[in-house]
Structure formats: structure tokens, C-alpha cells
N, C-alpha and C positions, 0 to 999 in steps of 0.2 A: 259817649258815655260820661256821666257826671263822676266827679271824684268820689262822692259819697257812695254811689252805687258800685264803683270799682273797688273801693275799700271793703264793702260788704262781700263782694265776690272773692276777694283775696282771703278774708277771714273764713269764709265757707271752705275754700280750698285747704287752708291751713288745718282746719278742724277735720276735714276728710283725710288729709295726710296723717294726722295724729291718730285717727281711728284705725286706719289701715295698718299703720305701724304697730299699734298695740296688738292687732290680730296676728300680724306676721311674726312679731317678737314672741308671742305665746306659742305659735306653731313651731318656730325654730327650736325653742327651748324644749317643747314637748317631744319633738321628733328626736333630737339629739340627746336630751336628758343628761346634761353636764352640770354638776353641782346642784344647788338648791334651785327650785323653780322660780321663786319670786325675784331674787337678784338677777338670774339669767334672763327672765322675762323683761325686767325693767331695763337691763343693759342693752339687750337686743332691740327693744322698742325705741330706746333713746337714740341708738346709732342709726336705725332705719329712719326715724323721724328727721334727724339731722340731714341725712342723705336726701330724703324726699324734699325737704325744704330747699336745699341747695339746688336740686334738679329743677324744682318748680320756678324759683326766681331766676335761674339762668335761662330756662325756657322762655319766660316772659321777656327777659332782656334781649333774647334773640328774635323777638317778634311774634312768639307764640306759633300757632298753627296746629291744626289737628294731626296732620301727617307727622310732623316732628314730635308731637306728644306721643303718638302711638309708637313711633320709632324708639323713643327713649323708654317708654313703658315696656316694650317688648325686650329691649336690650337688658334692662335691669332685671326683669322677671325671669328671663331664661338663665341668666347668670346666678341669680339667687336660688332658683330651683336646682340647678346643677350643683352648686356649691353644697347645699344641704344634702342632696342625694349622694354625692361622693363622700361627704363626711360620714354619712350613715351607711352607705353601701360598701365602701372599700374594706372596712374591718370584717364584713360578713362574706363578701364574695371575691375579694382580691387575694393577692399572695400573702403568705404569712411572713411579712417583713415589717419591721418596726414602723416605718413611715406610713405604710398602708393600714396597719392596725390602728394607727392614730388618725386615719382619715385623710392622709395627704397623698396627692398625686406626685408631687415633686419632692425629691429627697432634700434638695437645697433649701426649700421652703420649710421643711420639717425641722432641719437642724437650726436654721435661723430663728424659727418660731420658738423652739425650746429655749434658746438664749434670751429671746425677748421676754418670755415668761419669767425666767430666772432674774433678769434685770428688773422687771416690774415688781417682783416680790422682794427685792433687796431695798436697802436704804440709799443706794448709790444714785447720783443724778443721772438723768437720761443722756446727758452729754457723753457719758462713758461709752455709749454705743459707737461714737466716732473715734474712739481710741483703739489701740491694738489688743484690748482685752478680749474682744470677741472676733474670732477668725471666720465665723460663718457669714459675716457681712462686712466686707473690706471697705465699704463706703459709709455705712452707718445709718443712712436715712430711713430705710425700711425697718431696720431693727429698732431704732428710736421711736418711730411712729407706732409700731406694733406694741412696744412696751408701754407707750403712753395710753393706748386703748385699754390694755389690760389693767394698768394701774388706776385708771379713772373710772371705768364702767364695768370691769370684771375682776375685782381684786380677790374675790372669794374662790374662783375656780378658773382653770385654764380652758378658755373657749376659743379655739382657733377659727371657728366659723365666723366670728366677728371680723377677723381680718379679711376673710374671703368676701364677706358682705361689703366691707369698705372698698375692696378692690372692684367689686361689681359696680358700686356707686361711682367710683372714680372713672372707670371705663365709660360708663353711661354719660358722665358729665362732659366728656369730650365731644359728644354728638352735636349739641347746639353751636359750639364754636366752629366745628368742622362744617356743618351744614350752611351756616351763614357765610363762611369763607368761600366755599365751593360755589354757592349760588351766585356770588358776585361776578364770576367769570364764565361759568358754564350754564347750560340750559337747565330748566327746572327738572326735566326728566333725568338728565345726567347727575344732578345733585341728589335726587331722590334715590337713584340706583346706588350711587356711591355711599350715601348715608346708610342704606340697608345693608350694604356689604360690610361697612364698619361695625354696624350693630350686631350682625348675625354670623360673621365669618367664624367658622368652628374653632380655629386655633385661638382667635381673640375671645371667643366665648369661654373656652377652657381656662385661658390665662386670667380672664376676668372673674373666674369662679374659684381662683386659688390664691394663696398667700404669696403672690409674686410681684416683682417690681415692674414688669412690662405694662400693666394698665396705667401706671403712673408715667412711664415714658411716653405712652401714647397720648395721655392727657396733655403733658407738657409740650409735646410736638404739635398737637392741634392748636393749643393756645398760642404758641410761638408762631405757627403758621397763620393763624387768625390775625395776630399782630402784624405779621409781614404783609398780609393782604391789605390791611388798613394803612400801613405805611406806604405801600405802593400807590394807594388811592388818595394819600394825604388827608385821611379822615380820622377823627377821634384820637388825634395824637396825644392829647392830654391824658387819655385813658390808656392808650396803647403802650406808651413808653414805660409807665410803672408796672403794668401787667407783664410786659416782656421781661423786665428786670427781675420781677418776683418769680416768674416761671423758670427763667434760666437759672437763677440761684437755687431754686428748689430742685430742678433737674440735676444740678451738679452735686447736691447733697445725696441724691440717690445713686448716682454713678457719673463720675467725670469722664470715664472711658466711653460711655454711651452719649454723654452730654456733648462732648466735643464733635463727634460725627453729626449729631442732630443739628447743633448750632451751625456747623460748617455747611451742612446740606442746605439749610434755610438761607444762609448768607449767600451761597452760590446761586441759589434760585432767585433771590432778590436781585443780585448783581446782573444775572443774565437778562432779567426782565427790564431792569433799569437801563442797561446799555442801549436798548432800542430807542430810548429818548435822548441819548447823548449825541451831539453833533460833532464834537471834537474827537478825532481819532486817537490822539495821544493820550487822552484820559482813559479811553477804552483799553488801550495797550497797557498803560500803567496799572489799571485795575486788574487786568488778567495776570500781569506779572506778580502783583501782590497776592492774588488768589493762588497762583502756582507756588509761590514761596510759602504760603500758609500751609498748603497740602504737604509740601516737602518737610516743613518743620514738624508737623503732626506725625508724619511717617517716621521721621528720625526719632522723635520723642518716644514713640511706641515700638521702635525697631526691635529691641531686645525682647520685649514682652511678646510681640507678634511672632518672632522666630521661635521662642520657647513654646508658645501656645500651639502654633501650627504643628511643630514636631510632636508635641505630647498628644494633641487631639487626633492627629492622623494615626499615630501609633495605637491609641485607644480604639479607634474605629476598626483598624485591621485586626486587633486582638479580639474584639468582641464579636465580630462577624465572620463565621466560617465561610460564608459565600464570598465575602470580599477577599479573604485570604486565598481562597481557591482561584479566583479570577486574577489576582495580582501575581500569582505564581507563573501565569502565562504571559505576563507583560514585562517589558524592561523596566528597570527601576525608575527611569526618567519619566515614565507614564503613570507611576503610582499615585502621585498627588493629583494630576488631572483626572484620573479615574475616580478617586475619592470625591473630588469636587463635583463632578457630573453626577455621581451616585447621590451626593448630598442634596443636589438641586431637586431630585425627585422624592426626597423624604418629606413626610412619611409616605412610603410606597404603598399605593392602593392595592396592587396585587398581593403584596405581603400581608396587608391587613386582612384580606379575604382568605388567604390560604393558611397562614401560620396559626397553629392551635394556641388558644389562650383562654383563661376564664372569661365568661360571657361579658362581664363588666369591662374588662380590658379590651376584648375584641370589639365591643360596641364603641368604646372610646377611640380605638385605633381606626375603625371605619369612619367615624364621625370626623376625625381630623384629616384623614387621607382624602375623603370625598371633598372636603372643603378646599384642600390645597389643589387638587386636580380640577376643581371647578374654577378656581381663580387663575390658575396658571395660563390657560389660553387667553384670558383677559389681559395678562401682562405681556404676552407675546404679540397680540394683535396690534396694539398701538405702535409697535416698532416698525410695522410695515404700512401703517395707514395714517400716522400723524402728519405725514408730508402733505396730505390732502386736506388738512384742517383749513377752514376758510378764514380763520383769524390768526394773524402773525403772533399776536401776544399769547393767545391760547396755545399755539404751536410751540412757542418757547417754553411755556409752563410744562406742557406734556413731554417735550424733549428732555428737559433737565430732570424732571421727575422720573422718567423712564430710565435715564442713565444712572441716576442715584439709586433707584430701587434695584436695578439689576446689579449694580456694583455691590450693594449691600447684600443681596442674595448670594453673590459669589463669595463675599467676605464671610458671611455666615457659614457657607459650605466649607470654606477653608478653616474657619475658627472651630467648627464642630464636626468637620468631616462628614461622614455618612450617618451621623448620629440622628436617630429618629425623634429625639426629644429636644436637645439643646439647639440643634440647627434650625428647626421650625420656630422655636421660641425666639431666637435672636432675630430672624428676618421679620418677625411680626412687629418689631419696633416701628417699621415704616408702613404699617398697615394703612394708615390714612391716605398715603400717596398711592399705594396699591389700589385702594378703593376708588380714587379719582381716575386712575388709568382704566379700571374696569367700568366705571360709570360712563366715562366718555366713549369707550370702545363699544359698549352695547348701544348707546344712544346713536353713535355714528353709523353703526351697522344697520340699525332699524331705519334711521332717517334716509340713508342713501341706498338702502336695500343691497348692501354689500355682502357678497357671498364668501369672502375670505375668512370671516370669523367662523362660519359653519365648516369651512374646509379645515381650519385648524382644529376644530372639535372632532372632525372625522379622523384626522391624523392622530390625535390623542386617543381616540377610540381604538384605532389599530394598535397603537402601542400598548394600551391597557389590556386588550383582548389577548394578544400574543404573549405578553409578559405574565398575565394571570395564568394562562395555560402552562407556561414554563414553571411558575412558582408551584402550582398545584401538582405538577408532575414530580416535584421533589418529595412530596408526601404520599402520592399514590403511584405505585410502581407500574400499574397497568396502563397508565396514560403515557403515550410516546413523548419523549423529551428531546427538544432540539438543543444543540450546543449553543453556548453564548454567542459565538461568532455568527452562526447560522441564523439565530434569532435576530440579532442586530441587523444583519444583511436583509432579512425578510422585512423587518419594520421599515428600514430605509428605502427599500425598493417600492413597497406599497405606498409609502408617504410621498416619494418622488412622483409616483403615478398620479396621486391626488393633486399635487402642485402643478405638474405639466398638464394634466387633463383640465384643471380649472383655468389655467392660462389660455389654453386652446379654446375652451368654451367662451371665455370672455372676449377673445379676439373675434370669434364668429358672431357673437351677439353684437359687438360694436360694428362689424362689417355690415350685418343685416340692418342695423339701425341707420347707418349711413345710406344704404341702398334705398330704404323706405323714405328717408328724408329727401333723397334725390328725385324720387318719383313724385 
């Protein structure tokens, strides 16, 4: 294609993006009806145009492709629609609480956004967001960015939907970096599955539809991961190094407590892959000593904060949940924290989302989030038992370190937020890109090798959900017989063990029959 023709196509795309942005800006302002129409329409259109252009040129830089384009379009569209719907629907159909009446799902986002609007309306510099003046954002990055948006494109009225639209764009922007990085090491099918998981995973959709920091964490993680992939391949280093530095610095502006684990996780992943190339044993040993010391230093640095947080969040979990209180009364104190952690892993609990009464908008949101978590959970378990059969040693190293870090982070999130059904899932979604890689590889491996263990894990999950749902429903309908917690757990474990043993026996028989047929 000639350069002249290529330029014409780019101009057409820019014009199309601008036209669609004007339509969407008008619709958002008309539906939410905040402030005067004209400035709201212009501000929304300008922001969507900026996001659209950023997505378009990043997509082109990633090599284009129809599938990636549809993936990005779907990711942005579903988040934009949900953000506008929640801003419109929560004041009408939610609880009569101040954040919901203002259209916010998350109370933290509501309080920070109010401060961002106050800062935007003041004559103070935006750098004040990084001081101790505002307690709603102890890091300052999200507060400063929100205030910048309000001050520049919405000075006449407080329009929180603009921040949720920005979050939707940021989350979508992670897809081309992610897709390019994954495709370099995994099959096309695995990369596509992983990309769609990142694009449409319900908790990620919700967070990308709200005024939250997590979409920015996910973007910075994918960009740093993309940089790490090119570093390992020794390609595009002149571009990779400045992008890595800029992304890391931006990540730390949003949260150094999340930035350190993300940077540490990527560093460990790179080191594990690099060690395969090293021939000198002493270098490997020295490297692992440095990694170990780094982990110890980080743990010591956060020790007092971690102790305080664990104590406080566990206490909050126990006090807020009557069911948790009841179960803990029957357990020794030494098992309280392990129980809360295990309970936290299953949050948001799908049986609870089905059984617990709530306004329809919250019940729908609860089911949406819970179905997403219980859909991805088997995909995180499956690689633990099958990555050893991976045909590539390098890919196996990737999967092993990612699985270890993802599960370590899931446990940390469960400790950090206990059995909380909101903070716990939000924290663990930070590593959604690596969760998506595990899921994409797992499905691809199961289909390619016709492996039955993924199906068996799904059956075990089905047993858990069926029995646990009946137990939850029996709490609200007295006519339904109810098992005790111990009996329910025993029944689930017994049936699950039957699936595992039965699957193992069937596989042994199939292998024996195959050998017999080969011998004949």
C-alpha cells in the first residue's frame, strides 16, 4: 500500500472516530443530564475522541488485525455502556445511600471523586493531590488525574461519568500490548482466548466502568509485561526502556504499595526465564540470593502495615458477616484466619449471589461478578496440574512463575480483604492479565490434547456450587432441608474425590486399552 493511500485511510478513520465520539458524547450527556447540555456534550465528545485516537494508533502499532479490533471495540463498548447505565440506574434502583444516589458502585471512588471535584474547582495546583491534604487518595495519582479532567473539560458541572469513561479507555488500551506480548510465546488460539478473557472478564468490566485505580494498574502491568517480553527477546530496546521507565513511574504515582509487587513479580518472571540461558551456576545462585533478599526487604518494609491491615480487615469480615461469625464460633481461634482466607478465595460467592435478597440492580451485578469468578477459577487451577506437560521449557517456566504469583496474590488479597465480597475480588484483579494467560493456555491445551481434567475440575466446581447453593437457599426458605456446615463440606469432598479417583481409573483403562491395540 502506498504512503498516500495509507494516509487517506488514516484520515478517514480519524474522521469516523470523531463522528462516533460526537454521537456518544451527545448520548451520554442526554442520558445522564448533568449540567448544561452543550459543555457536557463537548467535554464528553472530546474525551471519547482522545481515547478513540489513542486506541486506534496503538492498535495500528500492534500490527492491526480484525480480531484485535473487535476485541478492543467490545471491551470499550461494554464498559462505556455499563458505566452510563450504573450512573443512571443506581440512583433509581439502588439503595438510598449517598454514593449510590450519586451513581457510584464503590464508596472509595465516591469520596475520592468528591475531593477531585473540590480540587478542580479551587485555585490550588493539582500537585496538592500528592500532599496530606486529601485522605481519600493516599497516593494522589488518581485524584490528580480526575481533578485534571474536571478542570480542563468539565469546569461547569461535576460529571463523574467522564472518569469512568477514561477508566474504560485505559483498560481497553491494555489489550494491544497484552495481545502482542502473549502471541510471541503462545499459540494464536491461546492468545485470542487470553485476550477475550482480559476484555470481558466481569470484575474487570465492572472496574473498568468505575472511577477506580485498578484499570490503570492493569494497563501499567501489561505495558511493563510487554516491555519484559521484548527485553527477553532483545528487540526494540530503544523503545522498550523509556516505555518501561515511564510506565513504572506512572504506576508508582498511583500506588507504590501495588507498584512494588507488580514490579517485583515481573522482575522475578524475567529472572526465571533468563536463568535458562545462563551456563554459570554461581550467577544463578547469586541471582536467587538477591531475589530472596529483595522479597525479605519488601516484607520487612511492609511488616507493620500488613499486620495492622490483616488484623483490621479480618475483624471487619467477622463483624459484617453473621454466617462467618457463626462458623468461627465452632472453630478454634488458630483456624479463624485460615477459614477467612479460604472463604475469601470463593468471593464473590455465586450461591450467595443467587440466594441473598437484594434490589434487582445489585442482584444482577452480584450474579455478573460471581459467574465471572467461578468461570475463571477452574482455569487458574487447571494449569497447576497440567503445565508439567507443556512441550516448551520456556513456556513452562512462564506458566509456572505466573501461576505461583497469581495464586500468591489471590491469597494475599484474601488476607488483605478477608471474606469481603468487594475489596477482595478488586485486589486480585490487578493480576488479571496473567490470569487470562493461564486461562488461555489451559483451554488451548485441553482442546489440543483432548485432556479431560479441565472438564473434571468443572464437574467438581458444579458439585460445590449445587450443594452450596442449596445450603444458602435453605437459610431463607425454612421448608428446604438444611445440612450442617461440616456435613456439607464432607459431602462436597466425598463427591469430588469420587470424580478425581474415577477420572484417574478411566484414564488408566484408556491407556491400557491403547497399549493393547498398539500391540495387536
